[in-house]
N, CA, C and O atoms as CSV, one atom per row, in Angstrom:
chain,resi,resn,atom,element,x,y,z
A,1,MET,N,N,-6.073,7.990,10.583
A,1,MET,CA,C,-6.927,7.681,9.468
A,1,MET,C,C,-6.093,7.674,8.184
A,1,MET,O,O,-5.292,8.580,7.957
A,2,ALA,N,N,-6.279,6.667,7.359
A,2,ALA,CA,C,-5.549,6.552,6.098
A,2,ALA,C,C,-5.982,7.649,5.129
A,2,ALA,O,O,-7.134,8.082,5.122
A,3,GLU,N,N,-5.035,8.076,4.323
A,3,GLU,CA,C,-5.330,9.118,3.340
A,3,GLU,C,C,-4.738,8.746,1.994
A,3,GLU,O,O,-3.797,7.959,1.891
A,4,LEU,N,N,-5.315,9.333,0.985
A,4,LEU,CA,C,-4.797,9.220,-0.373
A,4,LEU,C,C,-3.853,10.386,-0.637
A,4,LEU,O,O,-4.083,11.496,-0.157
A,5,GLU,N,N,-2.808,10.141,-1.388
A,5,GLU,CA,C,-1.977,11.220,-1.910
A,5,GLU,C,C,-2.458,11.457,-3.333
A,5,GLU,O,O,-2.275,10.611,-4.208
A,6,VAL,N,N,-3.070,12.607,-3.557
A,6,VAL,CA,C,-3.691,12.894,-4.850
A,6,VAL,C,C,-2.877,13.956,-5.594
A,6,VAL,O,O,-2.567,15.015,-5.048
A,7,SER,N,N,-2.541,13.654,-6.834
A,7,SER,CA,C,-1.890,14.620,-7.723
A,7,SER,C,C,-2.770,14.775,-8.955
A,7,SER,O,O,-3.154,13.791,-9.587
A,8,VAL,N,N,-3.083,16.021,-9.285
A,8,VAL,CA,C,-3.868,16.314,-10.481
A,8,VAL,C,C,-2.957,17.094,-11.420
A,8,VAL,O,O,-2.471,18.177,-11.093
A,9,LEU,N,N,-2.742,16.511,-12.592
A,9,LEU,CA,C,-1.827,17.092,-13.565
A,9,LEU,C,C,-2.544,17.307,-14.885
A,9,LEU,O,O,-3.442,16.549,-15.250
A,10,CYS,N,N,-2.138,18.350,-15.595
A,10,CYS,CA,C,-2.569,18.538,-16.974
A,10,CYS,C,C,-1.301,18.755,-17.788
A,10,CYS,O,O,-0.230,18.904,-17.200
A,11,PRO,N,N,-1.377,18.779,-19.095
A,11,PRO,CA,C,-0.145,18.852,-19.890
A,11,PRO,C,C,0.785,20.010,-19.549
A,11,PRO,O,O,2.002,19.878,-19.682
A,12,SER,N,N,0.240,21.131,-19.114
A,12,SER,CA,C,1.089,22.303,-18.905
A,12,SER,C,C,1.544,22.521,-17.464
A,12,SER,O,O,2.440,23.329,-17.223
A,13,LYS,N,N,0.933,21.803,-16.485
A,13,LYS,CA,C,1.329,22.094,-15.107
A,13,LYS,C,C,0.772,21.067,-14.118
A,13,LYS,O,O,-0.087,20.248,-14.443
A,14,VAL,N,N,1.300,21.153,-12.906
A,14,VAL,CA,C,0.729,20.419,-11.776
A,14,VAL,C,C,-0.352,21.320,-11.207
A,14,VAL,O,O,-0.057,22.430,-10.763
A,15,VAL,N,N,-1.585,20.868,-11.212
A,15,VAL,CA,C,-2.702,21.696,-10.771
A,15,VAL,C,C,-2.905,21.580,-9.262
A,15,VAL,O,O,-3.230,22.563,-8.597
A,16,LEU,N,N,-2.712,20.379,-8.726
A,16,LEU,CA,C,-3.029,20.148,-7.323
A,16,LEU,C,C,-2.249,18.962,-6.794
A,16,LEU,O,O,-2.127,17.939,-7.469
A,17,ARG,N,N,-1.725,19.095,-5.599
A,17,ARG,CA,C,-1.172,17.980,-4.826
A,17,ARG,C,C,-1.797,18.113,-3.445
A,17,ARG,O,O,-1.688,19.159,-2.804
A,18,SER,N,N,-2.450,17.050,-2.991
A,18,SER,CA,C,-3.180,17.139,-1.738
A,18,SER,C,C,-3.325,15.759,-1.120
A,18,SER,O,O,-3.217,14.743,-1.807
A,19,LYS,N,N,-3.568,15.733,0.163
A,19,LYS,CA,C,-3.950,14.507,0.860
A,19,LYS,C,C,-5.454,14.561,1.046
A,19,LYS,O,O,-6.023,15.621,1.309
A,20,SER,N,N,-6.092,13.407,0.907
A,20,SER,CA,C,-7.542,13.372,0.967
A,20,SER,C,C,-7.995,11.996,1.453
A,20,SER,O,O,-7.325,10.990,1.218
A,21,SER,N,N,-9.123,11.968,2.121
A,21,SER,CA,C,-9.690,10.699,2.560
A,21,SER,C,C,-10.640,10.123,1.517
A,21,SER,O,O,-11.158,9.019,1.687
A,22,TYR,N,N,-10.871,10.872,0.431
A,22,TYR,CA,C,-11.906,10.511,-0.545
A,22,TYR,C,C,-11.642,11.261,-1.834
A,22,TYR,O,O,-11.246,12.427,-1.812
A,23,LEU,N,N,-11.858,10.602,-2.949
A,23,LEU,CA,C,-11.745,11.256,-4.246
A,23,LEU,C,C,-12.894,10.763,-5.115
A,23,LEU,O,O,-13.105,9.559,-5.262
A,24,ARG,N,N,-13.629,11.705,-5.685
A,24,ARG,CA,C,-14.684,11.379,-6.645
A,24,ARG,C,C,-14.262,11.970,-7.976
A,24,ARG,O,O,-13.904,13.144,-8.066
A,25,VAL,N,N,-14.309,11.135,-9.014
A,25,VAL,CA,C,-13.820,11.558,-10.320
A,25,VAL,C,C,-14.694,10.925,-11.411
A,25,VAL,O,O,-15.159,9.797,-11.250
A,26,PRO,N,N,-14.917,11.644,-12.516
A,26,PRO,CA,C,-15.743,11.067,-13.576
A,26,PRO,C,C,-14.973,10.045,-14.413
A,26,PRO,O,O,-13.897,10.335,-14.936
A,27,GLY,N,N,-15.537,8.865,-14.529
A,27,GLY,CA,C,-15.013,7.865,-15.447
A,27,GLY,C,C,-15.841,7.918,-16.722
A,27,GLY,O,O,-16.795,8.691,-16.809
A,28,LEU,N,N,-15.495,7.125,-17.685
A,28,LEU,CA,C,-16.256,7.124,-18.940
A,28,LEU,C,C,-17.676,6.600,-18.754
A,28,LEU,O,O,-18.597,7.022,-19.454
A,29,LEU,N,N,-17.848,5.678,-17.806
A,29,LEU,CA,C,-19.163,5.070,-17.612
A,29,LEU,C,C,-19.874,5.549,-16.351
A,29,LEU,O,O,-20.915,5.003,-15.985
A,30,GLY,N,N,-19.328,6.556,-15.686
A,30,GLY,CA,C,-19.965,7.078,-14.475
A,30,GLY,C,C,-18.929,7.510,-13.457
A,30,GLY,O,O,-17.727,7.490,-13.720
A,31,GLN,N,N,-19.414,7.897,-12.295
A,31,GLN,CA,C,-18.545,8.406,-11.234
A,31,GLN,C,C,-17.761,7.277,-10.571
A,31,GLN,O,O,-18.291,6.190,-10.338
A,32,LEU,N,N,-16.501,7.546,-10.273
A,32,LEU,CA,C,-15.661,6.630,-9.514
A,32,LEU,C,C,-15.382,7.271,-8.168
A,32,LEU,O,O,-15.043,8.452,-8.100
A,33,VAL,N,N,-15.522,6.506,-7.101
A,33,VAL,CA,C,-15.174,6.974,-5.768
A,33,VAL,C,C,-13.975,6.163,-5.306
A,33,VAL,O,O,-14.018,4.933,-5.267
A,34,ILE,N,N,-12.916,6.862,-4.959
A,34,ILE,CA,C,-11.673,6.222,-4.552
A,34,ILE,C,C,-11.452,6.513,-3.073
A,34,ILE,O,O,-11.468,7.669,-2.651
A,35,LEU,N,N,-11.248,5.464,-2.293
A,35,LEU,CA,C,-10.974,5.573,-0.867
A,35,LEU,C,C,-9.600,4.966,-0.597
A,35,LEU,O,O,-9.097,4.196,-1.415
A,36,PRO,N,N,-8.984,5.302,0.540
A,36,PRO,CA,C,-7.700,4.673,0.875
A,36,PRO,C,C,-7.823,3.149,0.831
A,36,PRO,O,O,-8.831,2.583,1.254
A,37,GLY,N,N,-6.795,2.506,0.320
A,37,GLY,CA,C,-6.802,1.056,0.215
A,37,GLY,C,C,-7.465,0.538,-1.054
A,37,GLY,O,O,-7.633,-0.671,-1.211
A,38,HIS,N,N,-7.843,1.437,-1.965
A,38,HIS,CA,C,-8.478,1.029,-3.227
A,38,HIS,C,C,-7.528,0.125,-4.002
A,38,HIS,O,O,-6.309,0.275,-3.926
A,39,THR,N,N,-8.088,-0.793,-4.730
A,39,THR,CA,C,-7.283,-1.673,-5.563
A,39,THR,C,C,-6.570,-0.869,-6.653
A,39,THR,O,O,-7.044,0.187,-7.071
A,40,GLN,N,N,-5.432,-1.382,-7.103
A,40,GLN,CA,C,-4.690,-0.701,-8.157
A,40,GLN,C,C,-5.479,-0.776,-9.454
A,40,GLN,O,O,-6.063,-1.807,-9.787
A,41,MET,N,N,-5.482,0.329,-10.173
A,41,MET,CA,C,-6.178,0.342,-11.452
A,41,MET,C,C,-5.798,1.565,-12.269
A,41,MET,O,O,-5.265,2.543,-11.744
A,42,VAL,N,N,-6.078,1.493,-13.545
A,42,VAL,CA,C,-5.944,2.623,-14.456
A,42,VAL,C,C,-7.290,2.744,-15.151
A,42,VAL,O,O,-7.863,1.744,-15.584
A,43,SER,N,N,-7.795,3.970,-15.258
A,43,SER,CA,C,-9.089,4.192,-15.901
A,43,SER,C,C,-9.028,5.451,-16.752
A,43,SER,O,O,-8.312,6.402,-16.439
A,44,GLU,N,N,-9.781,5.433,-17.814
A,44,GLU,CA,C,-9.917,6.623,-18.642
A,44,GLU,C,C,-10.888,7.583,-17.957
A,44,GLU,O,O,-11.895,7.159,-17.390
A,45,LEU,N,N,-10.579,8.872,-18.013
A,45,LEU,CA,C,-11.454,9.886,-17.411
A,45,LEU,C,C,-12.565,10.280,-18.375
A,45,LEU,O,O,-12.408,10.228,-19.595
A,46,GLY,N,N,-13.677,10.671,-17.798
A,46,GLY,CA,C,-14.763,11.249,-18.562
A,46,GLY,C,C,-14.726,12.763,-18.416
A,46,GLY,O,O,-13.662,13.360,-18.255
A,47,VAL,N,N,-15.887,13.365,-18.474
A,47,VAL,CA,C,-16.037,14.809,-18.340
A,47,VAL,C,C,-16.865,15.059,-17.093
A,47,VAL,O,O,-17.926,14.457,-16.926
A,48,GLY,N,N,-16.391,15.951,-16.200
A,48,GLY,CA,C,-17.196,16.261,-15.033
A,48,GLY,C,C,-16.416,16.860,-13.895
A,48,GLY,O,O,-15.383,17.501,-14.088
A,49,ILE,N,N,-16.929,16.639,-12.704
A,49,ILE,CA,C,-16.401,17.248,-11.488
A,49,ILE,C,C,-15.537,16.256,-10.733
A,49,ILE,O,O,-15.967,15.144,-10.428
A,50,LEU,N,N,-14.322,16.667,-10.436
A,50,LEU,CA,C,-13.431,15.938,-9.547
A,50,LEU,C,C,-13.578,16.590,-8.185
A,50,LEU,O,O,-13.467,17.811,-8.071
A,51,ALA,N,N,-13.827,15.794,-7.142
A,51,ALA,CA,C,-14.015,16.345,-5.799
A,51,ALA,C,C,-13.151,15.598,-4.794
A,51,ALA,O,O,-13.045,14.372,-4.835
A,52,LEU,N,N,-12.533,16.357,-3.889
A,52,LEU,CA,C,-11.737,15.790,-2.809
A,52,LEU,C,C,-12.516,15.850,-1.507
A,52,LEU,O,O,-13.224,16.823,-1.244
A,53,ASP,N,N,-12.385,14.814,-0.692
A,53,ASP,CA,C,-13.014,14.689,0.621
A,53,ASP,C,C,-14.533,14.659,0.518
A,53,ASP,O,O,-15.122,15.185,-0.427
A,54,ALA,N,N,-15.142,14.039,1.497
A,54,ALA,CA,C,-16.599,13.878,1.500
A,54,ALA,C,C,-17.314,15.227,1.522
A,54,ALA,O,O,-18.408,15.357,0.972
A,55,ASP,N,N,-16.702,16.233,2.154
A,55,ASP,CA,C,-17.323,17.568,2.172
A,55,ASP,C,C,-16.986,18.358,0.907
A,55,ASP,O,O,-17.372,19.518,0.762
A,56,GLU,N,N,-16.261,17.708,-0.001
A,56,GLU,CA,C,-15.901,18.291,-1.291
A,56,GLU,C,C,-15.246,19.663,-1.137
A,56,GLU,O,O,-15.654,20.651,-1.748
A,57,LYS,N,N,-14.198,19.680,-0.282
A,57,LYS,CA,C,-13.479,20.922,0.009
A,57,LYS,C,C,-12.802,21.520,-1.218
A,57,LYS,O,O,-12.563,22.726,-1.280
A,58,GLU,N,N,-12.497,20.671,-2.188
A,58,GLU,CA,C,-11.852,21.142,-3.414
A,58,GLU,C,C,-12.554,20.466,-4.584
A,58,GLU,O,O,-12.715,19.246,-4.595
A,59,VAL,N,N,-12.970,21.250,-5.559
A,59,VAL,CA,C,-13.593,20.698,-6.761
A,59,VAL,C,C,-12.927,21.297,-7.993
A,59,VAL,O,O,-12.536,22.464,-8.004
A,60,LEU,N,N,-12.807,20.473,-9.029
A,60,LEU,CA,C,-12.201,20.887,-10.277
A,60,LEU,C,C,-13.015,20.320,-11.437
A,60,LEU,O,O,-13.622,19.256,-11.312
A,61,PHE,N,N,-13.026,21.022,-12.552
A,61,PHE,CA,C,-13.581,20.487,-13.789
A,61,PHE,C,C,-12.457,19.714,-14.466
A,61,PHE,O,O,-11.347,20.227,-14.609
A,62,VAL,N,N,-12.741,18.470,-14.886
A,62,VAL,CA,C,-11.761,17.684,-15.634
A,62,VAL,C,C,-12.414,17.128,-16.885
A,62,VAL,O,O,-13.617,16.870,-16.925
A,63,SER,N,N,-11.592,16.950,-17.899
A,63,SER,CA,C,-12.083,16.401,-19.156
A,63,SER,C,C,-10.967,15.618,-19.825
A,63,SER,O,O,-9.888,16.152,-20.079
A,64,GLY,N,N,-11.231,14.353,-20.108
A,64,GLY,CA,C,-10.278,13.515,-20.814
A,64,GLY,C,C,-9.045,13.187,-20.002
A,64,GLY,O,O,-8.740,13.856,-19.014
A,65,GLY,N,N,-8.348,12.169,-20.416
A,65,GLY,CA,C,-7.120,11.767,-19.748
A,65,GLY,C,C,-7.300,10.452,-19.008
A,65,GLY,O,O,-8.168,9.647,-19.343
A,66,TYR,N,N,-6.462,10.249,-17.994
A,66,TYR,CA,C,-6.431,8.976,-17.279
A,66,TYR,C,C,-6.281,9.168,-15.781
A,66,TYR,O,O,-5.815,10.205,-15.308
A,67,LEU,N,N,-6.684,8.151,-15.058
A,67,LEU,CA,C,-6.568,8.073,-13.603
A,67,LEU,C,C,-5.721,6.847,-13.307
A,67,LEU,O,O,-5.997,5.764,-13.823
A,68,ASP,N,N,-4.689,7.005,-12.480
A,68,ASP,CA,C,-3.809,5.900,-12.117
A,68,ASP,C,C,-3.804,5.765,-10.598
A,68,ASP,O,O,-3.435,6.700,-9.887
A,69,ILE,N,N,-4.214,4.601,-10.107
A,69,ILE,CA,C,-4.254,4.350,-8.664
A,69,ILE,C,C,-3.228,3.277,-8.349
A,69,ILE,O,O,-3.295,2.167,-8.878
A,70,GLN,N,N,-2.281,3.608,-7.489
A,70,GLN,CA,C,-1.251,2.678,-7.023
A,70,GLN,C,C,-1.214,2.773,-5.505
A,70,GLN,O,O,-0.680,3.736,-4.955
A,71,SER,N,N,-1.775,1.787,-4.830
A,71,SER,CA,C,-1.864,1.787,-3.373
A,71,SER,C,C,-2.656,3.019,-2.950
A,71,SER,O,O,-3.800,3.180,-3.375
A,72,ASP,N,N,-2.088,3.883,-2.137
A,72,ASP,CA,C,-2.802,5.082,-1.699
A,72,ASP,C,C,-2.327,6.328,-2.428
A,72,ASP,O,O,-2.489,7.442,-1.930
A,73,LYS,N,N,-1.744,6.147,-3.599
A,73,LYS,CA,C,-1.311,7.264,-4.434
A,73,LYS,C,C,-2.177,7.289,-5.688
A,73,LYS,O,O,-2.299,6.291,-6.399
A,74,VAL,N,N,-2.769,8.441,-5.941
A,74,VAL,CA,C,-3.641,8.604,-7.106
A,74,VAL,C,C,-3.094,9.740,-7.959
A,74,VAL,O,O,-2.853,10.844,-7.471
A,75,VAL,N,N,-2.906,9.450,-9.229
A,75,VAL,CA,C,-2.470,10.472,-10.179
A,75,VAL,C,C,-3.563,10.626,-11.226
A,75,VAL,O,O,-3.948,9.663,-11.889
A,76,VAL,N,N,-4.054,11.854,-11.363
A,76,VAL,CA,C,-5.042,12.188,-12.379
A,76,VAL,C,C,-4.298,12.950,-13.465
A,76,VAL,O,O,-3.790,14.046,-13.228
A,77,LEU,N,N,-4.235,12.370,-14.651
A,77,LEU,CA,C,-3.573,12.988,-15.799
A,77,LEU,C,C,-4.674,13.436,-16.753
A,77,LEU,O,O,-5.100,12.669,-17.616
A,78,ALA,N,N,-5.130,14.661,-16.602
A,78,ALA,CA,C,-6.280,15.151,-17.364
A,78,ALA,C,C,-5.845,16.006,-18.552
A,78,ALA,O,O,-4.863,16.745,-18.484
A,79,ASP,N,N,-6.599,15.886,-19.634
A,79,ASP,CA,C,-6.345,16.742,-20.796
A,79,ASP,C,C,-6.663,18.194,-20.460
A,79,ASP,O,O,-5.936,19.105,-20.856
A,80,VAL,N,N,-7.761,18.403,-19.723
A,80,VAL,CA,C,-8.200,19.741,-19.326
A,80,VAL,C,C,-8.548,19.720,-17.845
A,80,VAL,O,O,-9.260,18.829,-17.383
A,81,VAL,N,N,-8.048,20.697,-17.102
A,81,VAL,CA,C,-8.399,20.882,-15.691
A,81,VAL,C,C,-8.654,22.365,-15.481
A,81,VAL,O,O,-7.842,23.203,-15.874
A,82,GLU,N,N,-9.792,22.690,-14.854
A,82,GLU,CA,C,-10.103,24.101,-14.569
A,82,GLU,C,C,-10.682,24.218,-13.167
A,82,GLU,O,O,-11.479,23.386,-12.733
A,83,ARG,N,N,-10.271,25.252,-12.482
A,83,ARG,CA,C,-10.894,25.583,-11.202
A,83,ARG,C,C,-12.187,26.342,-11.505
A,83,ARG,O,O,-12.255,27.050,-12.509
A,84,PRO,N,N,-13.207,26.213,-10.665
A,84,PRO,CA,C,-14.486,26.873,-10.940
A,84,PRO,C,C,-14.355,28.377,-11.194
A,84,PRO,O,O,-15.035,28.921,-12.064
A,85,GLN,N,N,-13.491,29.042,-10.442
A,85,GLN,CA,C,-13.360,30.492,-10.583
A,85,GLN,C,C,-12.693,30.895,-11.899
A,85,GLN,O,O,-12.744,32.061,-12.293
A,86,ASP,N,N,-12.066,29.927,-12.580
A,86,ASP,CA,C,-11.410,30.225,-13.853
A,86,ASP,C,C,-12.288,29.943,-15.066
A,86,ASP,O,O,-11.878,30.198,-16.199
A,87,ILE,N,N,-13.483,29.424,-14.843
A,87,ILE,CA,C,-14.374,29.089,-15.951
A,87,ILE,C,C,-15.085,30.346,-16.439
A,87,ILE,O,O,-15.666,31.094,-15.653
A,88,ASP,N,N,-15.030,30.560,-17.734
A,88,ASP,CA,C,-15.718,31.693,-18.369
A,88,ASP,C,C,-17.168,31.257,-18.629
A,88,ASP,O,O,-17.441,30.520,-19.576
A,89,VAL,N,N,-18.083,31.718,-17.782
A,89,VAL,CA,C,-19.480,31.291,-17.837
A,89,VAL,C,C,-20.131,31.664,-19.165
A,89,VAL,O,O,-20.832,30.843,-19.757
A,90,ASP,N,N,-19.913,32.880,-19.639
A,90,ASP,CA,C,-20.509,33.299,-20.911
A,90,ASP,C,C,-20.028,32.424,-22.065
A,90,ASP,O,O,-20.815,32.028,-22.925
A,91,ARG,N,N,-18.747,32.132,-22.075
A,91,ARG,CA,C,-18.190,31.286,-23.137
A,91,ARG,C,C,-18.794,29.876,-23.067
A,91,ARG,O,O,-19.129,29.293,-24.098
A,92,ALA,N,N,-18.932,29.332,-21.854
A,92,ALA,CA,C,-19.519,27.994,-21.690
A,92,ALA,C,C,-20.984,27.977,-22.136
A,92,ALA,O,O,-21.425,27.018,-22.770
A,93,LYS,N,N,-21.734,29.023,-21.811
A,93,LYS,CA,C,-23.132,29.099,-22.250
A,93,LYS,C,C,-23.230,29.136,-23.771
A,93,LYS,O,O,-24.065,28.449,-24.359
A,94,LYS,N,N,-22.380,29.939,-24.408
A,94,LYS,CA,C,-22.387,30.030,-25.868
A,94,LYS,C,C,-21.985,28.702,-26.506
A,94,LYS,O,O,-22.550,28.302,-27.524
A,95,ALA,N,N,-21.017,28.025,-25.914
A,95,ALA,CA,C,-20.600,26.723,-26.442
A,95,ALA,C,C,-21.733,25.707,-26.326
A,95,ALA,O,O,-21.948,24.911,-27.240
A,96,ALA,N,N,-22.456,25.731,-25.210
A,96,ALA,CA,C,-23.596,24.820,-25.030
A,96,ALA,C,C,-24.684,25.116,-26.056
A,96,ALA,O,O,-25.262,24.198,-26.637
A,97,GLU,N,N,-24.961,26.393,-26.277
A,97,GLU,CA,C,-25.983,26.779,-27.257
A,97,GLU,C,C,-25.596,26.332,-28.666
A,97,GLU,O,O,-26.430,25.809,-29.404
A,98,ARG,N,N,-24.325,26.540,-29.043
A,98,ARG,CA,C,-23.859,26.128,-30.377
A,98,ARG,C,C,-23.975,24.616,-30.558
A,98,ARG,O,O,-24.446,24.134,-31.588
A,99,ALA,N,N,-23.536,23.881,-29.540
A,99,ALA,CA,C,-23.591,22.419,-29.634
A,99,ALA,C,C,-25.032,21.927,-29.699
A,99,ALA,O,O,-25.348,21.025,-30.475
A,100,GLN,N,N,-25.904,22.516,-28.888
A,100,GLN,CA,C,-27.310,22.100,-28.900
A,100,GLN,C,C,-27.955,22.410,-30.246
A,100,GLN,O,O,-28.742,21.613,-30.755
A,101,LEU,N,N,-27.625,23.566,-30.826
A,101,LEU,CA,C,-28.151,23.938,-32.139
A,101,LEU,C,C,-27.701,22.936,-33.207
A,101,LEU,O,O,-28.491,22.537,-34.062
A,102,ARG,N,N,-26.422,22.532,-33.152
A,102,ARG,CA,C,-25.915,21.535,-34.103
A,102,ARG,C,C,-26.680,20.218,-33.975
A,102,ARG,O,O,-26.986,19.564,-34.972
A,103,LEU,N,N,-26.981,19.844,-32.737
A,103,LEU,CA,C,-27.695,18.580,-32.510
A,103,LEU,C,C,-29.165,18.687,-32.897
A,103,LEU,O,O,-29.746,17.722,-33.393
A,104,ASP,N,N,-29.773,19.854,-32.673
A,104,ASP,CA,C,-31.183,20.050,-33.006
A,104,ASP,C,C,-31.420,20.156,-34.509
A,104,ASP,O,O,-32.447,19.704,-35.017
A,105,LYS,N,N,-30.466,20.754,-35.212
A,105,LYS,CA,C,-30.598,20.957,-36.665
A,105,LYS,C,C,-29.344,20.428,-37.357
A,105,LYS,O,O,-28.515,21.203,-37.833
A,106,PRO,N,N,-29.213,19.110,-37.408
A,106,PRO,CA,C,-27.988,18.539,-37.976
A,106,PRO,C,C,-27.869,18.785,-39.482
A,106,PRO,O,O,-28.860,18.821,-40.211
A,107,THR,N,N,-26.639,18.950,-39.910
A,107,THR,CA,C,-26.338,19.060,-41.334
A,107,THR,C,C,-25.609,17.788,-41.741
A,107,THR,O,O,-25.292,16.950,-40.896
A,108,GLY,N,N,-25.348,17.645,-43.015
A,108,GLY,CA,C,-24.687,16.449,-43.516
A,108,GLY,C,C,-23.289,16.236,-42.980
A,108,GLY,O,O,-22.803,15.107,-42.922
A,109,ASP,N,N,-22.641,17.325,-42.586
A,109,ASP,CA,C,-21.264,17.197,-42.102
A,109,ASP,C,C,-21.177,17.152,-40.572
A,109,ASP,O,O,-20.095,17.336,-40.014
A,110,LEU,N,N,-22.304,16.907,-39.887
A,110,LEU,CA,C,-22.308,16.859,-38.423
A,110,LEU,C,C,-21.488,15.683,-37.917
A,110,LEU,O,O,-21.689,14.544,-38.339
A,111,ASN,N,N,-20.563,15.967,-37.013
A,111,ASN,CA,C,-19.839,14.928,-36.296
A,111,ASN,C,C,-20.567,14.788,-34.954
A,111,ASN,O,O,-20.346,15.571,-34.030
A,112,LEU,N,N,-21.426,13.788,-34.868
A,112,LEU,CA,C,-22.292,13.623,-33.702
A,112,LEU,C,C,-21.499,13.502,-32.402
A,112,LEU,O,O,-21.845,14.137,-31.406
A,113,GLY,N,N,-20.458,12.707,-32.404
A,113,GLY,CA,C,-19.649,12.525,-31.201
A,113,GLY,C,C,-19.008,13.818,-30.734
A,113,GLY,O,O,-18.962,14.111,-29.539
A,114,ARG,N,N,-18.517,14.583,-31.689
A,114,ARG,CA,C,-17.873,15.855,-31.348
A,114,ARG,C,C,-18.893,16.856,-30.785
A,114,ARG,O,O,-18.597,17.562,-29.820
A,115,ALA,N,N,-20.084,16.919,-31.380
A,115,ALA,CA,C,-21.125,17.836,-30.896
A,115,ALA,C,C,-21.601,17.431,-29.503
A,115,ALA,O,O,-21.802,18.284,-28.638
A,116,MET,N,N,-21.779,16.131,-29.290
A,116,MET,CA,C,-22.217,15.663,-27.971
A,116,MET,C,C,-21.138,15.923,-26.914
A,116,MET,O,O,-21.451,16.281,-25.779
A,117,GLY,N,N,-19.882,15.743,-27.289
A,117,GLY,CA,C,-18.779,16.022,-26.371
A,117,GLY,C,C,-18.711,17.495,-26.004
A,117,GLY,O,O,-18.505,17.838,-24.840
A,118,ALA,N,N,-18.882,18.366,-26.990
A,118,ALA,CA,C,-18.865,19.812,-26.730
A,118,ALA,C,C,-19.997,20.210,-25.798
A,118,ALA,O,O,-19.807,21.024,-24.895
A,119,LEU,N,N,-21.179,19.634,-26.018
A,119,LEU,CA,C,-22.316,19.931,-25.138
A,119,LEU,C,C,-22.052,19.437,-23.722
A,119,LEU,O,O,-22.356,20.141,-22.758
A,120,ALA,N,N,-21.494,18.243,-23.583
A,120,ALA,CA,C,-21.190,17.695,-22.253
A,120,ALA,C,C,-20.167,18.549,-21.520
A,120,ALA,O,O,-20.338,18.832,-20.334
A,121,ARG,N,N,-19.116,18.963,-22.200
A,121,ARG,CA,C,-18.082,19.793,-21.556
A,121,ARG,C,C,-18.657,21.138,-21.115
A,121,ARG,O,O,-18.405,21.583,-19.995
A,122,ALA,N,N,-19.416,21.778,-21.978
A,122,ALA,CA,C,-19.999,23.080,-21.630
A,122,ALA,C,C,-20.981,22.947,-20.472
A,122,ALA,O,O,-20.981,23.772,-19.558
A,123,THR,N,N,-21.808,21.922,-20.509
A,123,THR,CA,C,-22.797,21.715,-19.444
A,123,THR,C,C,-22.121,21.445,-18.109
A,123,THR,O,O,-22.528,21.998,-17.087
A,124,LYS,N,N,-21.094,20.602,-18.106
A,124,LYS,CA,C,-20.390,20.285,-16.847
A,124,LYS,C,C,-19.642,21.509,-16.317
A,124,LYS,O,O,-19.541,21.689,-15.104
A,125,ARG,N,N,-19.121,22.347,-17.204
A,125,ARG,CA,C,-18.477,23.585,-16.745
A,125,ARG,C,C,-19.502,24.463,-16.019
A,125,ARG,O,O,-19.214,25.018,-14.959
A,126,LEU,N,N,-20.685,24.581,-16.595
A,126,LEU,CA,C,-21.740,25.387,-15.957
A,126,LEU,C,C,-22.204,24.742,-14.651
A,126,LEU,O,O,-22.498,25.443,-13.682
A,127,ASP,N,N,-22.272,23.410,-14.624
A,127,ASP,CA,C,-22.676,22.699,-13.408
A,127,ASP,C,C,-21.721,22.972,-12.246
A,127,ASP,O,O,-22.163,23.198,-11.120
A,128,ILE,N,N,-20.420,22.952,-12.513
A,128,ILE,CA,C,-19.455,23.131,-11.430
A,128,ILE,C,C,-19.502,24.556,-10.895
A,128,ILE,O,O,-19.311,24.776,-9.699
A,129,VAL,N,N,-19.755,25.524,-11.770
A,129,VAL,CA,C,-19.881,26.912,-11.312
A,129,VAL,C,C,-21.084,27.041,-10.380
A,129,VAL,O,O,-20.990,27.692,-9.339
A,130,LYS,N,N,-22.209,26.429,-10.739
A,130,LYS,CA,C,-23.412,26.449,-9.874
A,130,LYS,C,C,-23.143,25.710,-8.580
A,130,LYS,O,O,-23.595,26.129,-7.515
A,131,PHE,N,N,-22.410,24.611,-8.667
A,131,PHE,CA,C,-22.120,23.740,-7.517
A,131,PHE,C,C,-21.375,24.485,-6.413
A,131,PHE,O,O,-21.657,24.275,-5.233
A,132,VAL,N,N,-20.436,25.346,-6.773
A,132,VAL,CA,C,-19.616,26.012,-5.754
A,132,VAL,C,C,-20.253,27.300,-5.228
A,132,VAL,O,O,-19.762,27.873,-4.256
A,133,ARG,N,N,-21.316,27.755,-5.843
A,133,ARG,CA,C,-21.953,28.993,-5.384
A,133,ARG,C,C,-22.867,28.748,-4.235
A,133,ARG,O,O,-23.484,29.684,-3.727
């Protein structure tokens, strides 16, 4: 059976190198599913859960960066990568509350895109923690 060679990198380290029959990763406009033999492409990453294999044996939180597919080699260059066990749940909850408060009661200096991004990152961090439990 054909497999993908998947490398997940962030600025400070190599987070994961693995072989996989399936990769699900967040794109800017929705989820991308990559299978062996996928066409070559480069895509910007969104915020969400990266999952390997159909049974999702390995999941990571990713935010920002790029995905590069060359034949059966996939490189994920993410701005932020976290394993579920490394996510600080209390901090993520507080970040979600702060972002939601900013959106609910906007002030003149509100950066809407930044507040929405903060809420999305915090929510997806909490989602991945629930997902693996």
